[in-house]
C-alpha positions as CSV (number, residue, x, y, z in Angstrom):
1,M,14.9,42.4,37.3
2,K,12.3,43.5,34.8
3,K,13.3,44.2,31.3
4,R,12.4,47.6,29.9
5,N,9.8,47.6,27.2
6,P,11.3,49.7,24.2
7,A,7.8,50.3,22.7
8,R,6.4,51.6,26.0
9,W,9.4,54.0,26.5
10,A,9.1,55.2,22.9
11,I,5.4,56.1,23.5
12,I,6.3,57.9,26.8
13,I,9.0,59.9,25.0
14,I,6.6,60.9,22.2
15,I,3.9,62.0,24.7
16,V,6.4,64.1,26.6
17,V,7.6,65.8,23.4
18,L,4.0,66.5,22.3
19,L,3.1,67.9,25.7
20,A,6.2,70.2,25.5
21,A,5.3,71.3,22.0
22,I,1.7,72.1,23.0
23,G,2.8,73.9,26.1
24,G,5.2,76.0,24.0
25,W,2.5,76.8,21.4
26,F,0.1,77.8,24.2
27,Y,2.7,80.1,25.8
28,H,3.6,81.9,22.6
29,S,-0.1,82.2,21.7
30,Q,-0.9,83.8,25.1
31,Q,2.2,86.0,24.8
32,S,1.0,87.1,21.3
33,K,-2.5,87.9,22.5
34,H,-1.0,89.8,25.5
35,S,1.2,91.8,23.2
36,D,-1.7,92.7,20.9
37,S,-3.8,93.7,23.9
38,D,-1.0,95.8,25.3
39,S,-0.5,97.6,22.0
40,G,-4.2,98.0,21.5
41,Q,-3.7,97.5,17.8
42,K,-5.3,95.1,15.4
43,T,-4.0,94.6,11.9
44,L,-6.6,95.2,9.2
45,K,-6.1,93.2,6.0
46,I,-7.1,95.4,3.2
47,G,-7.2,94.5,-0.5
48,V,-6.1,96.6,-3.5
49,T,-5.1,95.9,-7.1
50,G,-1.8,97.8,-6.8
51,T,-2.2,98.8,-10.5
52,S,-5.1,101.3,-10.2
53,F,-3.5,104.7,-10.8
54,P,-4.0,107.1,-9.0
55,T,-6.0,105.4,-6.3
56,A,-3.9,102.3,-5.4
57,Y,-0.7,101.7,-7.3
58,K,3.0,101.0,-6.8
59,N,5.6,103.7,-7.2
60,D,9.2,102.5,-6.9
61,G,7.9,99.3,-5.3
62,K,5.9,101.2,-2.6
63,L,2.1,101.1,-2.5
64,V,0.6,104.6,-2.8
65,G,-2.4,106.4,-4.1
66,F,-5.4,108.4,-2.9
67,D,-7.3,105.4,-1.4
68,V,-4.1,103.9,0.1
69,D,-3.0,107.1,1.8
70,A,-6.4,108.1,3.0
71,I,-7.1,104.7,4.5
72,N,-3.7,104.4,6.0
73,T,-4.3,107.7,7.8
74,A,-7.8,106.9,8.9
75,A,-6.7,103.4,10.2
76,K,-3.9,104.9,12.2
77,K,-6.2,107.4,13.8
78,A,-8.6,104.5,14.6
79,G,-5.8,102.6,16.3
80,Y,-5.2,100.0,13.6
81,K,-2.2,98.8,11.6
82,V,-2.8,97.9,7.9
83,E,-1.6,94.9,5.9
84,W,-2.1,95.5,2.2
85,V,-3.0,92.6,0.0
86,T,-2.8,92.9,-3.8
87,G,-4.8,91.0,-6.5
88,E,-7.4,91.3,-9.2
89,F,-10.4,93.3,-8.2
90,D,-12.9,90.4,-8.5
91,G,-10.6,88.1,-6.5
92,L,-10.3,90.7,-3.8
93,L,-14.0,90.9,-3.3
94,G,-14.1,87.1,-3.2
95,Q,-11.5,87.2,-0.4
96,L,-13.6,89.7,1.4
97,D,-16.6,87.4,1.1
98,N,-14.6,84.4,2.4
99,G,-13.2,86.3,5.4
100,K,-9.6,86.5,4.2
101,L,-9.8,90.3,4.0
102,D,-11.4,92.8,6.3
103,T,-12.2,95.2,3.4
104,V,-11.2,96.4,-0.1
105,A,-10.0,100.0,-0.6
106,N,-9.9,100.3,-4.4
107,D,-12.3,102.9,-5.6
108,V,-15.2,100.8,-4.5
109,A,-18.5,102.5,-5.4
110,I,-21.6,102.2,-3.3
111,T,-24.3,100.6,-5.5
112,P,-27.8,99.1,-4.7
113,E,-26.4,95.6,-5.6
114,R,-23.4,96.0,-3.3
115,Q,-25.5,97.4,-0.5
116,K,-27.5,94.2,-0.4
117,K,-24.3,92.3,0.2
118,Y,-22.1,94.6,2.2
119,Q,-22.2,97.2,4.9
120,F,-20.2,100.3,3.9
121,S,-18.0,102.7,5.8
122,H,-18.6,106.5,5.7
123,I,-17.9,108.0,2.3
124,Y,-14.4,109.2,1.6
125,N,-14.6,110.2,-2.1
126,Q,-17.2,111.1,-4.8
127,E,-16.7,110.6,-8.6
128,E,-18.3,111.0,-11.9
129,T,-18.3,108.3,-14.6
130,T,-17.1,109.6,-18.0
131,V,-14.9,108.7,-20.9
132,A,-11.6,109.7,-22.3
133,V,-11.0,109.8,-26.1
134,N,-8.1,110.8,-28.4
135,K,-7.6,114.6,-28.6
136,D,-8.4,114.6,-32.3
137,S,-11.7,112.7,-31.8
138,S,-14.9,114.3,-33.0
139,V,-16.7,113.1,-29.9
140,N,-18.0,116.1,-27.9
141,N,-20.4,114.4,-25.5
142,L,-21.1,110.9,-24.2
143,N,-24.0,110.3,-26.7
144,D,-21.6,110.9,-29.6
145,L,-20.1,107.5,-28.6
146,A,-23.2,105.6,-29.7
147,G,-22.0,103.0,-32.2
148,K,-18.4,103.4,-31.1
149,T,-16.4,101.0,-28.9
150,V,-15.3,101.9,-25.4
151,A,-12.9,99.9,-23.2
152,G,-14.1,99.2,-19.6
153,A,-13.0,97.0,-16.7
154,T,-15.1,93.9,-16.2
155,A,-16.0,94.4,-12.6
156,S,-16.1,98.2,-12.7
157,N,-19.2,100.1,-11.6
158,N,-18.2,102.7,-14.2
159,T,-18.6,100.2,-17.0
160,K,-22.2,99.4,-15.8
161,N,-22.9,103.1,-15.4
162,L,-22.0,103.9,-19.0
163,Q,-24.0,100.9,-20.3
164,N,-27.0,102.1,-18.4
165,Y,-26.6,105.6,-19.6
166,N,-26.6,104.7,-23.3
167,N,-26.8,101.0,-24.4
168,K,-25.9,102.0,-28.0
169,I,-22.3,102.5,-26.8
170,Q,-20.4,99.3,-27.5
171,L,-18.3,98.1,-24.6
172,K,-15.2,96.0,-24.8
173,L,-14.3,94.5,-21.4
174,Y,-10.9,93.8,-19.9
175,D,-9.9,92.3,-16.6
176,A,-7.9,95.3,-15.2
177,R,-8.0,99.1,-15.4
178,D,-4.5,99.5,-16.8
179,V,-5.3,97.2,-19.7
180,T,-8.2,99.4,-20.7
181,Y,-5.8,102.3,-21.0
182,Q,-3.5,100.3,-23.2
183,A,-6.5,99.4,-25.4
184,L,-7.1,103.1,-26.2
185,L,-3.4,103.9,-26.6
186,S,-3.0,101.0,-29.1
187,G,-6.1,102.2,-31.1
188,H,-8.2,99.0,-30.4
189,V,-11.1,101.1,-29.0
190,D,-12.5,104.6,-29.4
191,G,-12.5,105.5,-25.8
192,V,-12.0,104.3,-22.2
193,V,-14.5,104.7,-19.3
194,N,-13.5,105.6,-15.8
195,T,-14.0,108.3,-13.3
196,R,-13.3,111.9,-14.2
197,N,-10.7,112.4,-11.5
198,N,-8.8,109.2,-12.5
199,L,-8.8,110.0,-16.2
200,E,-7.7,113.6,-15.6
201,A,-4.9,112.4,-13.3
202,I,-3.5,109.8,-15.7
203,I,-3.6,112.1,-18.7
204,K,-1.6,114.7,-16.8
205,A,0.8,112.2,-15.2
206,K,1.5,110.1,-18.4
207,N,1.0,112.9,-20.9
208,Y,-1.5,110.8,-22.8
209,P,-2.8,112.4,-26.0
210,W,-6.4,112.2,-24.7
211,K,-9.3,114.5,-23.7
212,V,-12.0,113.9,-21.2
213,V,-15.5,114.0,-22.7
214,P,-17.8,116.6,-21.1
215,G,-20.7,115.3,-19.1
216,S,-21.1,112.3,-16.9
217,A,-23.0,109.0,-17.0
218,A,-23.5,108.9,-13.2
219,T,-22.2,110.2,-9.9
220,V,-20.9,107.6,-7.5
221,Q,-19.8,107.6,-3.9
222,I,-16.7,105.7,-2.7
223,A,-16.5,103.8,0.6
224,L,-15.1,100.6,2.2
225,P,-17.2,97.5,1.9
226,F,-17.5,95.2,4.9
227,R,-19.3,91.9,5.4
228,K,-22.8,92.2,6.6
229,D,-24.0,90.5,9.8
230,D,-20.4,90.2,10.9
231,S,-19.6,91.4,14.5
232,E,-15.9,91.9,13.8
233,S,-16.7,94.2,10.8
234,S,-19.2,96.2,12.9
235,T,-16.6,96.7,15.6
236,I,-14.1,97.9,13.0
237,L,-16.6,100.3,11.5
238,K,-17.4,101.8,14.9
239,K,-13.7,102.9,15.2
240,L,-13.0,103.6,11.6
241,N,-16.0,105.8,10.7
242,P,-15.1,108.6,13.2
243,A,-11.6,108.5,11.8
244,I,-12.8,108.9,8.2
245,D,-15.0,111.8,9.4
246,E,-12.0,113.4,11.0
247,I,-9.8,113.3,7.9
248,K,-12.7,115.0,6.0
249,K,-12.8,117.8,8.5
250,D,-9.1,118.4,9.0
251,G,-8.4,118.8,5.3
252,T,-6.5,115.5,4.8
253,L,-8.8,114.3,2.1
254,K,-8.7,117.6,0.3
255,Q,-4.9,117.6,0.4
256,L,-4.7,114.0,-0.9
257,S,-7.2,114.7,-3.7
258,E,-5.2,117.7,-4.9
259,K,-2.0,115.6,-4.7
260,Y,-3.3,112.6,-6.7
261,F,-6.2,114.1,-8.8
262,G,-4.9,117.7,-9.3
263,Y,-8.1,119.2,-7.8
264,D,-10.4,118.8,-4.8
265,A,-12.8,116.0,-5.7
266,T,-14.0,115.8,-2.1
267,A,-15.5,119.2,-1.7
268,D,-19.1,118.0,-1.7
269,L,-18.7,115.0,0.6
270,K,-21.2,114.7,3.4
């Protein structure tokens, strides 16, 4: 009678366990794919800061804002679910570049530099770059800020717009939009640069003792950036762009603008 080889039996048992595990993984993988196919829905991973009032911020722990509500609505119409990912703006664009996010919906302006790197969705907002100052400030137009210090977010297109408009305006840069507001509230700067609709909204909501300076440094158009030369991104855009057009036509964007900005900032969208 032959003696059993313990090592051989151990190897056989390990192989059986591994095959069972692989089979189970394959089954669940196929079931998951089948389920996604049946539902016809893909989940879009979209980045926001979660601190950008009134476009993408948290209210009682819930992510809301003009951009958030608009893109949630458009994505649903296009047959997508949305998974929101929060982080610093620069980091979110980095995650987009690395394929960890599908896009970023955080007041992203279309610029020549960004157009070289990204393909953009249809436009869903239009804004003017301007500055808020204290109510008792003697500043009556943007050029009155020459020689004064204005807070701006490091990665913000509005910061660059103001610098290009008048390079005699001194800019003090911060990592996040909400920190720029605190800089003006604490008296560390003479003004804060942002879009007119964002500034008007936060002054009204927070009752800040500020006024928005007349005039604008630039007009910018807001859209969703996607990776260029990326087939998945192109597929998403083919479905999402008609949905964005639909919420322009049916009045959804107008309603959201009036809700979050206090007026219709989307009237001139094309």
